[in-house]
C-alpha positions in Angstrom: 37.0 -30.4 -10.9 35.1 -30.3 -14.2 34.1 -26.9 -15.3 30.3 -26.4 -15.5 29.1 -23.5 -17.6 27.1 -20.8 -15.7 23.8 -21.5 -17.7 24.0 -25.2 -16.8 24.6 -24.4 -13.1 21.7 -22.0 -13.1 19.4 -24.6 -14.9 20.5 -27.3 -12.3 19.7 -24.9 -9.4 16.2 -24.2 -10.8 15.6 -27.9 -11.3 16.5 -28.6 -7.7 14.3 -25.7 -6.5 11.3 -27.0 -8.4 11.9 -30.5 -7.0 12.1 -29.1 -3.5 8.9 -27.1 -3.8 6.7 -28.9 -6.3 3.6 -27.0 -5.4 5.2 -23.6 -6.2 5.8 -21.9 -9.5 9.5 -20.9 -10.1 10.4 -19.0 -13.2 13.7 -18.8 -15.0 16.7 -17.0 -13.4 15.5 -17.5 -9.8 18.3 -17.7 -7.2 17.3 -19.1 -3.8 19.7 -20.5 -1.3 19.3 -23.7 0.8 18.3 -21.7 3.8 15.2 -20.3 2.1 11.8 -22.0 1.9 8.6 -21.6 -0.1 5.0 -22.3 1.1 2.6 -24.1 -1.1 1.2 -22.3 -4.2 3.7 -19.5 -3.9 5.3 -17.9 -7.1 8.8 -16.6 -7.8 8.8 -14.6 -11.0 11.9 -14.4 -13.2 15.3 -13.3 -11.7 14.1 -13.1 -8.1 16.8 -13.6 -5.4 16.0 -15.1 -2.0 18.6 -15.5 0.7 17.8 -17.0 4.1 14.1 -16.2 3.5 10.9 -18.0 4.2 8.0 -17.2 1.9 4.4 -18.1 3.0 1.8 -20.0 1.1 -0.1 -18.3 -1.7 2.5 -15.4 -1.8 4.2 -14.2 -4.9 7.3 -12.1 -5.7 7.6 -10.4 -9.1 10.6 -10.1 -11.3 13.9 -8.7 -10.1 13.1 -8.4 -6.4 15.9 -9.2 -3.9 14.9 -10.5 -0.5 17.5 -11.1 2.3 17.0 -12.6 5.7 13.2 -12.2 5.9 10.1 -13.9 7.2 7.2 -13.3 4.8 3.7 -14.4 5.6 0.9 -16.0 3.6 -1.1 -14.3 0.8 1.6 -11.5 0.3 1.8 -9.6 -3.0 5.3 -8.3 -3.7 5.9 -6.4 -6.9 9.0 -6.3 -9.1 12.2 -4.5 -8.2 11.6 -4.6 -4.5 14.5 -4.9 -2.1 13.9 -6.3 1.4 16.6 -6.5 4.0 18.8 -3.6 3.0 22.2 -3.9 4.6 24.5 -1.3 6.2 28.0 0.0 5.7 30.2 1.3 8.5 30.1 5.1 8.7 32.6 5.4 11.5 35.5 4.1 9.4 37.5 6.1 6.9 35.9 4.3 4.0 32.5 2.6 3.5 33.9 0.3 0.8 33.9 -3.4 1.7 37.4 -3.8 0.3 38.7 -2.3 3.6 36.6 -4.3 6.0 35.1 -7.6 4.7 36.8 -9.9 2.3 33.8 -12.3 2.3 32.0 -10.0 -0.1 31.7 -11.0 -3.8 34.3 -8.5 -5.0 37.4 -9.3 -7.1 40.0 -7.5 -4.9 40.4 -6.7 -1.2 42.9 -4.5 0.6 42.6 -6.4 3.9 42.3 -10.0 5.1 39.3 -11.0 7.2 36.3 -9.1 8.5 36.7 -5.9 10.6 33.1 -4.8 10.3 30.9 -7.8 11.1 27.4 -6.3 11.8 24.9 -8.9 10.7 21.5 -8.1 9.1 18.6 -8.3 11.6 15.7 -10.4 10.3 12.9 -8.5 8.5 9.4 -9.7 9.3 6.5 -9.2 6.8 3.1 -10.2 8.0 0.5 -12.1 6.0 -1.6 -10.4 3.3 0.9 -7.5 2.8 1.0 -5.8 -0.6 4.4 -4.1 -1.4 4.5 -1.9 -4.5 7.0 -1.7 -7.3 10.5 -0.7 -6.4 10.0 -0.4 -2.7 13.0 -0.6 -0.4 12.8 -2.0 3.1 15.6 -1.7 5.6 16.8 -4.9 7.4 15.0 -5.5 10.7 11.8 -3.7 9.9 8.4 -5.3 10.8 5.4 -4.7 8.6 2.1 -5.7 10.1 -0.5 -8.0 8.6 -2.6 -6.5 5.8 -0.4 -3.4 5.3 0.1 -1.8 1.9 3.4 -0.2 1.0 3.3 2.2 -1.9 5.5 2.0 -5.0 9.0 3.4 -4.5 8.6 3.7 -0.8 11.8 3.6 1.4 10.8 1.9 4.6 13.0 2.6 7.6 10.5 2.3 10.4 8.0 -0.4 11.4 4.5 -0.2 9.7 1.5 -1.2 11.7 -1.2 -3.8 10.6 -3.6 -2.7 7.9 -1.9 0.6 7.4 -1.4 2.2 3.9 2.1 3.8 3.9 4.1 5.4 1.1 6.9 7.9 0.4 10.6 8.5 1.1 10.9 8.2 4.0 7.8 5.9 4.2 5.0 7.3 6.4 1.6 6.0 7.3 -1.2 7.7 5.3 -4.2 6.0 6.8 -5.6 2.7 7.9 -7.4 0.5 5.3 -10.4 0.1 7.6 -11.9 1.5 10.7 -10.1 0.8 14.0 -12.9 -1.5 15.0 -12.7 -3.6 11.8 -8.9 -3.5 11.9 -8.9 -4.9 15.4 -11.4 -7.6 14.5 -9.4 -8.7 11.4 -6.2 -9.0 13.5 -8.0 -11.0 16.2 -9.6 -13.3 13.6 -6.2 -14.6 12.3 -8.1 -15.6 9.2 -4.9 -16.2 7.2 -4.1 -19.2 9.4 -7.4 -21.0 8.6 -7.3 -24.1 6.5 -7.5 -23.8 2.7 -10.8 -25.7 2.8 -12.3 -23.2 5.3 -11.0 -20.2 3.3 -12.5 -21.6 0.1 -15.9 -21.8 1.9 -15.5 -18.2 3.1 -14.0 -16.7 -0.1 -17.4 -15.3 -1.3 -17.4 -13.0 1.8 -14.0 -11.4 1.3 -15.5 -8.4 -0.5 -17.2 -7.3 2.7 -14.9 -7.4 5.8 -17.8 -6.9 8.3 -19.8 -9.7 6.8 -16.7 -12.0 6.8 -16.0 -11.1 10.5 -19.6 -11.7 11.5 -19.4 -15.2 10.0 -16.1 -15.9 11.7 -17.3 -14.6 15.1 -20.6 -16.5 14.9 -21.0 -19.0 17.7 -20.4 -22.6 16.4 
């Protein structure tokens, strides 16, 4: 087989990604496998890695973030250096090093053949309109509700409810973005699933949640 330099392979991969998702912006150094997909008008900044991940329309992921086995909704804002889908190592074995339990890992040398520890990553689900701050880390299998905000540097090990602002290590809910009444109405509205044409007509109301909801709930 003819040797293809790394930079040419990377350029070819980026070309194929841009051809698969012509309505998205894909910057240099992006690595996304064939099991990943991008919604329209999404953006992957430089050196983002996506593995087995679906990214919703109008969402973006900033530079250096790594996303593994996740479902991410529409209109999400994910900052740089974020890790979603953190894996686990066995703590019941003598060593936590993969050289003793999984020769499928990208390491140069193993001391065992095959996979002894085979726990797979559960899927992480990020709702629509979620904002995740710089350097946040999210454990595999976590669910983050629609409209939530995750602070920079947070370590998320438990589910976060819709429209909650959460931060810290470990990550904890600080407060809701809106009153319980407005929060419930926003969730019920499912506004993120509306057509682009409808959202464009309503966009001038987004600065006032109550006004937007009144319009959405008005009898037609």
